[in-house]
N, C-alpha and C positions, 0 to 999 in steps of 0.2 A: 398239714393245717397249721394252726399256732396255736400260740400258747397265749394267756392272758398274764402279762408279767405282772411287777408287784406294786410296778407304777399306775396298775390300773387300768393301763389303754389297750388294746388287744394291741400285738404283733404281729404286722402282717408277715405270710412266708413270701421271702424272696430266696430266690437263688443266687447260689456264690456267685461273684463277680470271676469270671477268666482268671487263671494265673499270668496267663502272656497281658493283659489291658495293664498298661504303664498307668504307675500311682497319678494323680492331680498334683500339680504343683499349687500351696497354697500361694494365693492372690496373685494366680497369674490367670489369665483366659486364656483358653484355649484354639488353638490354631487353627480356622478351619480346616485351610490348604493343605493341613498335614494331615486331616482325620482319615483313618481308612478309611475305603469303601466298603459298603454294607456287605457282609457275608450273606450267601445264597441261603432262605429259610430251610434249615433242619430239626430232624426231628427232637425231640426234648432230650434233654441231656437227664441218666439215670437219678444224679442229684436232685432233679428238678421234683419238687411235689406235685403231683397234682392234684388240679384244680378240687375242691371240694364239693361234694355234689348237692344241686340244690335243697334246700330244708323249708319247710313252712316256713310264711313269715312270722308268727308267734314265736319260732322257736331259733330265728337265726341272730347270730352274735358275729354282727360285724366286725374286721379287723380295727385294729387302729395302728396309725405310725407315732414311735417312740418320738418324743420332742428331740429336737437336735442337741447335741451336746456341743457347749461352746468351746469352738475351735474348730470342733470335726464338723463332716459335711457326711452325711449318710447319703445311702446310694441315692435314696430315692429323691431325697433334696435337690444333692447335686444334679441329679438328671432332671428336675424340672416334675417330680411327680406329684399327684393330686395327693392332697391330705387328707380325705374324709371325715366330714361331720362328725362329732361326739353324737354316739346313737347306734349308728353303722349306717350302712343299707339296709331293704329289707330282703329277704328272700330270693323274692324276684330278678333284684338287680346284682347279685353275689357274684355272680358270672362273669358281667359286665365289671364290676371292680376288680375280680383277678386276671383279668386280661389287660386291663388299666397297668396295675402294679407290673406284671410280666413286659408290656412294651415300654414302661418306666424303664427297666432293668437291662431288656436291651437294649434303648437305647445307649445307658450307660455305660452298657460293655462296648460299643460301637465307637464311641468317643463323642459322644456329649454332644448327640444331635441335636437341633431345634425340638423345644416341646411341641410345635405344629407337627412334627414328624412323627412324635410317639400318639400324639392325638388322633392320626390319621392312620398309625398301626392301629389303633384296638378296634375291635370288633364289634360292627354294629350292634346295638342293645334290641332288641325287640321291644319296638312303643309297646306292645299291648301289655306287656307286663312290668311296663315302667309305669310304680305311680307319678304323680305330679310333685310331691315333696322329694321323693329320691331323685326322680330328674333335676329338679333345681339345685338340689344338691350336689349333683356330679357333675353340672353344669361349673358351678362355682368352683368346686376342686381342681376340674381342669381347667379353669382360667387362674385361679391362684396359681396352677404349677406352668403356666406361659409367663406370668410374672416373675417368676421367682429363678425361673431358668438360668436368663440369662445374668441375673446379679450373683445365680450362685457360680458359674463359671467363668465370671472374671475375679469374682474375689470380692465384689462389693455388693452393696445391699442398697435398694433406694427407701426411702421413708415407707415404713410400713412394712417391710420386708425382716429389718434386725428384730422388732418383736416379734418374729415368726407367724403376726397375724394378715398381712398384708393387706394395712386399711388405707389406703389413699396414694396419692401421687407425688408427684416430683412439681413445688411450687413455679408457675410460669410467668419471665421476668418480661415485661411490656417492652419491644424497643425504645427508644426516645425518637423524639421528632425532630430530623434536623433539617436545612437549608430554606429552602420555599414553601415545603412541607408545614410548618411552625406558622404561617401566614395564614394557612387554610384552617378554618373553624371545623370542627369537629361537627358530628351531629348531634352529640350534646348542647355543644354552645348554637346551635343555628334551633334546633329545638326550643332553645329553653330562649332565645331572642323572641322566636315567632309565640309563646306565651305570653312574655313581656309583652310586647304588641298588641296581642288578644286584648289582654287585663287593662291596658293602657287605653285601648280605644272602648271597650266597654265600660271604661269608670268616666270617660269623656262622656259617652253618650248618656249614662244614667244622671251625670250631674250637669251636662244640658238640659237631660227633658225634669228635673228638678227645679232647675234655678229659673227657665224660661216657662215665663203663663202665660194665658189666653189674652191678649189685652180687649181694649175696647174699642169698636167700630173705628177705623183709621179717618183723619178730616178731609181728607179726600173723597168719602162717603157724600159730602156734600160740597161739589165742585166748584170753584170761583171763575170768573169770566175772565175770559181774554181781552187783553185791548191791543188792538191793531192802528198802527199811527202811522201818519203822511212822513214825508221826511221831512219836514219843518217840525216835528212832534206835534201836531195838531191832530186831533180823535180820527181815526176813521171810519173806526165801527167798534164796536163792542159784540162777542160775543160769550155768551155764557149760558148759565140755567141749566141743569144738566136734564134732560129729559130722560125721565125715568119712573115707574110703575110697578112697583112691588105686588106679587102674586103667590098663591099657595100651590104649592107642585101638583096638590088635585085638579087645580085649573087646565094644568100642561096637560093635553091630549097624551097619552102613552106612547104615543110611534112619535111625539115630537121631542118628545126627552129622549126616546131610542135612538133617535135619528140624533141628538145632540149626543150621545153615548158613544155611538159611531166614529163620530167626526174626531171626538177629543180623546176617551178613553172607554174603550170596548171591554175593561175586566173590571170597573170601576165600584161594585158590589160583590164582588170578590178576591180583590186586593186589598194589601194595605195602604196607610195612608200614602203613605213615599215608594218607589219602586226603583231602588239603587241600583239595580243593572238597568232600566231606563236612562237614569241621570249619568250613569257611567258612557251608554253609548252615545246618548246626546253631545257629551263632553266633547267622546272621541270624534265624532262624526264633523262637530263644528271646528276642533283643531284639526285634522286633516281636511277639511274644507269641501268636505262632504254634504255640506248645510246646515243652517244653524237651526238649533232643535232645541227644545226645553227639556223635555223627559219629565215636565213637572207631573203626576195624575190631577185630576178633579181638584180633591183637597187640597193637593199645593198650589193651584191656581187659584182657588176662592179665598185662603189665606191671606194670599200676595192681593187678591180684590178689597179685601175686605176690611183687615186689618194692619197690612203693610201699604208696601209702597212699590215701583216700580223700578223703583234705584238697582243697576245689576253689581251688589256687591255681595264679598263674601259673608259677611256679617247679616246681610239680610238674606241672603240665602240661608244659614244656617238657624237663622231664626224662623222661616219659615219652615223648617225640617222640623225640628221639636214643637212647634205649636202645630202644625199637622198632623203628628203623631198623637198629641196629647188631645186634641178635637176630634178625631177619629175615635178616641176611646170617651169622650164623653156626649157626644152627639151621634144621631143616624145618619146611614149615609143616606135617606130622603133628605133631613134636614141640609144637609151639606150639598145635595146637589140643588136641592132650593134656594139656597143663598150664590150658588154659583151662577144659576140659571137670571137671577135676580140681579145681579153684581156686572155681568160680563158686555162688554162694550160691542153691539154690529154693527156701528156707523152709523153715520148721518145724526148724529149725537144722540144716539138711542144707547139708554145702559139697560139691560134689563129685556128681556124676550118677549114682554109684554108691550113694551115701547118698539122694540124692533117690528112686532104685526104689524100694529100701526103703521109705521113709517115707512114699512115695505108693501105692505098690502092692505093697510088701510082697515082689517080687523080686530078683533080681539084674539087671544093664542088659543081660546077653546072651540076654536073656529079654525085654525088652520089645519091644512090639508096634510099628508105625509109628506107631499113632493115639498108644500114652502116651508113647510120643518127642517127639511134636509138644507134647503137653500138658507137658513136662518143660519143652520146650524156651519153650511159650509162659510158665512160671514166670520164666523168667530177667529177662523186661521188669519185672514188678513180683511178685514171689513172694508176698507178702501178699495184694494186692488179687486175684492170681486164681486163689487156695487156696477152692474152691469148696464145701470141707466147712466149713472155719471161715469163710466169708464167705459163704454162702449165696446172698445179695440179688448177687453178684458173677457170679452163674453167666453170666449174660448177655453180660456184658463179655470174661471168658477164654474162652467158646465163639466169640466172634467172631475174639478173634484165636487162639486153635485153628484155626478155618479160613482165616485167612490162612496160617499155617504150610504147613499142607495143600494150600491151593493154588497157595502159592510153590514147593512139589516138584512139583508138576503142571508149573507153569511154567518150570521149570528142565529137565525132562527125567527128573526123580529119583523121581517117581511116574506109574502109570500111571494114567490118568482114570478108568478103572473099578474099581478102587481105591480111589480117592478116593472114588467117589462109594455105594461100601460103607462106608467107614467112619464110624462114630458115637462120639461123643465120650465117652471113656473114664473115666467119674466114678472119681477116685481112691476110695483106702480111707479109715476112720478116720483120726483122728490118735491118734498111741504116745502114750500119756503119757511124758512124762519121769520121771527122778527127784529127786526133792525137790520136788515141785509138784502132792501130792495134796493132799486137801481145796480147801482154798478159795485157796491159795497158788497154785493156776495161774490162776484167775480172776484174780485181782487182778493176778497178775504179767502177762497177757495184756491187760487195760485200761489197764494203766500203759504198756505198749508200744505200745497202738494212742494213746493220748491223744498221746505223743512224738511219734510219726511222722507225724501226721494234722495237729499242732501245729506239724509244720515244722521242731522242734528238732533231731532227729537222723532218717536215713535208717533203714530198716528192715537193711541190710546190716552200715552200722558198728555200729550196735546190736549186731548178732549177734558180734561181731566179742569183744566184752567189754572187761572194765577200768573200767565204769560204777559209781560209788556214786551210788544213787537214793533217796531219800528222798523218800517217797509222803504223801499227805494223810490215811492210814488209819487211825481211832483204834484201838489194836489191843484198848482194853476193849469199845468198840461193836461193833468185830465180834465180838467173843466172844458180845453178846449179841445181834445176829443170827443168829448160828449156830444159839445157843439156843432162840431164837422159834422156829426155822422148825422145829428139831426137836422141840419142847415142844408145838409148836399144828397139827402136820402129820404130819410124816416118823412119829412115833410114833405117830399113827391108822390106816397103813398096814399091809396087810398080804398076806404072799404068795399066798395061797389065792385072792386077788381078782384077776384077770388086769387090770380097769382099771386097779388102783392099781401097775401098773408103770407105768403112762403118766404118771403125776403127777411134775411136775417145780416148780420153784418161785424166782422170780427175784428181786432185790428189791435199793434202793441209797437212802443215805439223806445227806442234803448240807445242810450249815450254811448257814441262807438270806443272814446276814450277810456269811459270807466266800466262800461257792461251795466251800468245800471237800469233798470226796467224804468223810465222815467213816466210812463203811461199803458194804460192797458183798456180797449173795450170790450165785454165778453158779452154783449146782447143787449136789448130795449130795457131790459130788466130782470133781475135775478129771480123774483118771484115770480114771473110769467114765462119766462125762458131758461129753464137751469140749467142748462148745456151751456160751456163757458164755449163760446166762440173765437176765444184768443188763443187755448189752450187743445181744443180739439185734433185727432188725429185720422179725419176721415174723408177728407175732401183733395182731390188732387190738386197740386199745385200749378199745375202747367206750364206755360213758357217762363215762367219766374226761374225755373231751374236751368234755362239756358244758361244764361251767364256760369254756371260751376263748371260747362263744359268746358268754355273758353279757360278758365282759369286754368284747370287742371292740362289743357294742351298746351300753355306759359310755363305752366308747374315744370312738366315733363321735358319739356325742348321737342314735342311730337311734329311729326310731317305728317301730307297730307301722302293720299296715296300715291304719287309723283313725287316723294321725295323733298317736297318745298316744305320748309320751317311756317308752324302757323303761326301768324299774326295776325293783328285790326285789319291787315291790308291783303291778307293770301285770298286769291278769287277759287271759288267754288260753282261751282254746277245748280244754278239755282231751281232746274225744271222740275215740275208737280210730277208725283211719281213716279220719277228715276232711281232704280235701284240702289240699295248702298253696295258699296264695293270693300272686299276684305271681309266681309262677314260671312262665319260659316254656318251659321245656325238655320239658312236656309233664305229664300228670296225676303227680301223687307223694302216696299217701295211708298213711304208715307207721303200723301199729298199735302200742297200747300192750301191755306183757306182760299177758299172761292176757286180753286182752279189755277191759281196764277203760276204763272212760270217767269222768273225771274233772266234764264238763262248765266251768264257768266255775273256774277256777285261777290264783292267782297265780304268779309266778315263785319265790318263794322254796316254795313248797307244789308246784309240779310239780318245782322239782328234789330236795326231799326225799323224791319219790315216783318221778324220774327217769321223766317224760313225755316220750314219745319226739313226740306231736303237737305239742306246745307248742312245742318246741325245733327241730324240724325248722322249724316256720314263723318261729321268731324268726330262723332264720338264712338264709329269706329276704329276712325284714325288714330283717337290718344287710345281707345281701350277703353269699353265699357268700367272694369272692374277699376280701373284707375280713375273715372271721374266720379264712381261713387268713392272711392277714396278722399278726394279732395272734397267732396260734398260734406264728408262727415269732419273732416279738418277743420271747415270753415263754421262747423258749428252742430250740422244736422246731429241726432241722434243716430248711434249705429243700428238700432233697432227700427227708424222708420218704416212704418209698413209700406208694401210694394216698391222700396228704394233698392229695385233689382238689376245685375249688367247686364243689361241689352242694349242694343241701339236706342230702343225708346227709351231711355232712361231720360235722352236728351232732351224729350217733351213733354217731361214734369206728369209721369205716371202715379209718382209718392205721392204720400199722402202727409207730409208734414205741419205740422200746426202753425199758423200765423208766428207765435213768439219764434217758436224753431227758423224761421226762415228770415226774420229780424237780427234774431243772431249772424246768420250768415252773410246779410247785408251789410252789419255794423262792420264786422270783421274785414267785409273790403271796405269800407271805408276809411276802417284805420291801417291800412296800406300792409292788410295782412293779421295782423296781431290781435290775438282775442284769447282773456281768460275764461269766458266763458261768461254767462248772464247772472245777475244776482237780483235778489227782489227785497230781500232782508238787509240790514245792514247792522241790526242789536236785538240780540231778546234777553231777559230777564226775566227772574222770579226771586221775589223776597230779597232781592237787593245783589244774587247771584247773577252775574252773566255768563251763556250759555257760548262753546266755541262754535264758531261758523266755520264752512268749509276756506281752506286755504285757496288763492285766487293769485294766480300770476297776470296783468293785463299787459306784461312787456311780450309773452308768450308769441313766438313767431309762427302762426299756425300754415302759412303758405308765403313762401318770397312774395316780397313788397312787389316787385317788379312784375309776376304775377297778378297781384293784388291791382295795382295800379293801372295795365293792359287793360283789366277787365272794367276798371272803371271809366279807363279813354273813350270804350266801346257805348256804354251805359249813359256816360251823358250825351252821345248824337239821340240815343231812344228820347229823351225830354227835349233837350234844345232844337233838333232837325225838325223844322217845319213836317217833315215824311213822316217823323219818329211816331211808334204805335203809342207814346206816352206822353205825348206834346201839351197835354192838359197839364201837365203836373207842372209846366213851367211857370202857372200863373200862381206857385209860391213866392216869385218873384226872388230866391237865389239859385247860384249856382246846383244844381242838382245831376243824380244819376239814377236810370232804375229802370225797372223792366214791365211789363206785363204781361198776364196770363191768364187763361178762360178755360174752365176744366172741362167733361166730357158733356155733351148735349146741354151748354150752359149752368151747368148745376153750381160754378163758383166762378168769381170773376176776381182778378186779382190786380194790384200793384204794388211794386215793390221798389223802393227808391232811398236815397241817403242823400244828404248833405255832408259837407265836413263834419258837422259837428252833430247828428242827429240822423239817425237809421228807424226808417219806419215803413209796418207793412200792412194794409188793409186789405179785407178780402168781404166780398159781396156774397154769401150763399141761399141755396132754396134748399127749403125743408118742412114736411108736414106737420103739423104742432103734434096734429092726433096720433100719427101713425108713424113721425119719425123716420121719415122716409125719403131722400134728400129727393129733390124737384126741380124742372128745367124753368128757367127764370125767362120763357118766352115773354115778350107783352107787359111784364113788370114796368111799373111806372109809365102804362101808357108808348113804351118804346118797344121796337121790334125788337130789339135783344141787349142782354148785358153784357157788356165787355170790358177787359182790364183799364182800357185806357177811357172808362165812361164814368161812372161813379167811384169807381175805387179813387181813380187818378185824380179827381176832383174831390175825393174825402183827403186823401194827402196832401194838396196841393193847400188847402183850407186850414187842417191844423197846421203843419210845419209853417206857415206864416205866423200864425195867433202862438205855436208855443217858441217860436224864436223872434217874437216881436220884440224888439228895443234894443236887441245885439246885432254886432254888423257882420254884415255878408262877409264869408268867408273863400276865396277861393279853392281849387282844389291842388294840393301840391305833388307833383305825380313825379315817380321815377320808372321809366320803362325803357327798353330797347326800341320801340318807333311805336308813333302815336298813328290815330284812324288817319288814313289819306283820305283822298278826295278825289281818285281818280274817274277818270270818263269811260261810265259808266252804258252799257247800250241799253236801250230803253228795253222794260221788260215786256214779252211777248205774250201777256194775259188773253185769254180766250172770253174772257169780261174781267171787266175793270172792277173791283168790289167798291161799294161806297159805305159810307159812313151810316145814313139813314135813309136807307132804302124807301120808296113811297107805296113800294108793295106791302099786301100785311103777312104778317111774319106766317108759318107751316101753319097748317089746319092742326098737325099732331105736334106732340110734345118731344115727339122723337126724329131725328132728322133719317131721311130713305138708307135702307141697306143699301149693300152690296155685294160682291163676291168677293171671295179669296183674292188674292191676298190684302188688298185696303178694303179701308171703309170710306164710307161715306162721308165727302166735306159737309162742315156745319154751317158754311155761308154766312159763316160770322160777318157782320157789321160794324165798323166801327164810330164813337162819338166824334172825329176827330177829321182833319180835312178829307173832303172825299174823296182827293187822287190818292190817298194811302191803300195798300194793300191792306189787309186785314187781322187780324192774333190770328191765336192758336187753331188751326184746325184738329178734330181728332180723329183716330182711326185704331185699328185694331191690329199689330203684326203677326202675320201667322203663324210665325215662330214661338209664340210665346204660349202659353198656356193658359185657358181662360182665366179668367178673373171673377165670373160670377154676376157682372158688370151690365146695363141695361143693352139689349141689340134692339133692330129698328123691326118692323111687323117682318114676321117672318126669316129674319136671320139668325145667327148663331146665338146670340145674345141673351143673358138670364131673364128675367123677369121684371128685375127693377124694384121689386118690393121686399119689404123687411117687416119683420116682428115687429109687431106694437110695442113701444114702449123701449126702443132700442136704438137710438136715432144715431145714422151715419154708417151703419155697419155695414152696409153691404159696398165693397170697393167697384168703383167705375170703369170700363172699359177703356184703350187710350188712342 
């Protein structure tokens, strides 16, 4: 039992310490290594008072531990025993406290074991009899004992133990950052910097929003005219007066609106005015070379079109950003979409969807079908490139984009899938002529625009806004000479009574070899009547005008025949018709010569004069078709020229390069292999400021001079030899070189030639004005056939003589390893000697008779030069090549030869 001392705190009953226990030394911590091992459990000693019986909670008087005397260490304190809180425990926990005190005393007697040991020795209290308050007090007492034990044992006291209350812990000191760690920002610094950046960006956005006002419509809303000048500064044409008709959004069919959204901004009605994520993505894709993208919403595009300009500057982009946000808060989405549809450029000088509907389909916007609306939406991405009438070769890309728009409408739930399946690509109507673009002006303006846009000088929409003064390379006198030559040599011979004469078209181009300037261009009879530019279109085979490129490649690469003989103008080949080429692993290929002519052993020069197919097909294999293709590109043909494929047939002109492309290539030969590319513009200004034009190096050696000059030497024989297929070109009265060519079924006839100071190419083509389909020219002008040595060579001679009138004639300055020889050649063993003007009528069918694989039928092409000459290029289809969809004869494997209306010249022909 315990008594209450005078101090007021109950004194707990503690058994006396054993007499043998050593006294603790003040200020010295006990050494755990010397602590005696704990004794086995014994029965309680007689001196130990038994635990008082449990009493009711109301009568419980908890014992108190007296406060320690300064300088003394009571047993309970020394052992780290718990100090019960004032007020004592309840009766239900008295036994637990007695047990705790006993354990503390035992621990002290054992040499100062840890408080944890004493705690573990305490019998577990019964949770059922332990109120929450008492349990908390007990836990606090145990914790206090654990904290006080070590301090008492070593004679030291932590803060809070000195005053006997145990309130607090020792203050931790943060270690100093040393070395490189001092340079690493702490998380507080990083967080602070981030918050600062956020505040600055937020402040900038707020400031920009407050400072930028919505301006009035820009001056470009009323576009100016563009002025095109001849090389002498006189006016060639004026183009302007923007075609625009504003309408209300309610006039636009809902599906047409949705087609525009599917093409440009599918989340327009749900998103904000700007899309930062899309802008960042577009910037990233552009920077990483994945394609240039705008990342602009419809709202931003409308702001650019109506309020700002097309300048690609940071300032303009920032203004666009803030104006779009402010505009989105002030006007409705419908108003923005209406403005966008009225200001967007659709090509053909049409601003706004109403003008576009009229230009492409000849109807008001209210009457547009879903498919037609989707096509107009397609044009927004690239107006010029996706106009399938002006650029037939782009139909595949335009159709793919149209399908993307239609499928997008289905994906968004705006179009029924069944209706999508029924939809067909809506080919637009013909180009409607613009005022002031009649005659050759429209063709010239179109060619100049294509040159500026493709060269990256200016984009189509900016150019269409007007205000530019453009000085071209077109020589007014030579342009007139070209028109006169075509009129006098060809058009004057056409008759309205002959149906085939309605198909006749002509195209031409002329380049100064030294400067690369295009001095004249003939696109057609009249831009307001025939809108396709025959000088720049790429859909007619070039025929045998390609053969010189094969020889140039052979000379450039030092190629040899299958027998190891170096290929030169004097190299002898087997000119037998239908002789299979040797060394080609793609399958049997045996092209036929014109009119089944067999020439036997023949030199390269003679084979060029006679345009012997079997020789040049073998030469292409000897050189390597891939190398031939590379040489053609180096000379000036675009890399993406249609049907420029590395097969033996490449030698026979299956590629469909434009007249202008071929003129550049022949100009390179005329300039001894040097070329910096052709140019059509020498200066472009707006408001007194001059735009930068593409850099050009006219001294660039595209092919070795020896190769170019060797080619020129054999081409001179074509013109100057009485037996050459281009002998009619000699009428120019100047030293000249050239080559004739004829496309499949006489659908086109070519002559490409040059003097030392002028390169010119002329092509006569057949095309149905109503359907756009290519047509054979059998019987045109009353002649059985049209070939390259006829009207094309005659036009070339007339133009060249007029264009160079008054200038002294120049001789070719050739440097080569060897020139053309005139060896004794065995006479050609022909089964039928071809004639120039056969007395028999032309075939009753437009297509030549069919033959069985591996060769196709001869075309029996006559020429318009002396009758002893074998004729021009026959046509055939090598069995090793995939079909190209061209025209086959009756019962043959060819295609139908028909095309969709309004898409002229897109059907490639067989070879």
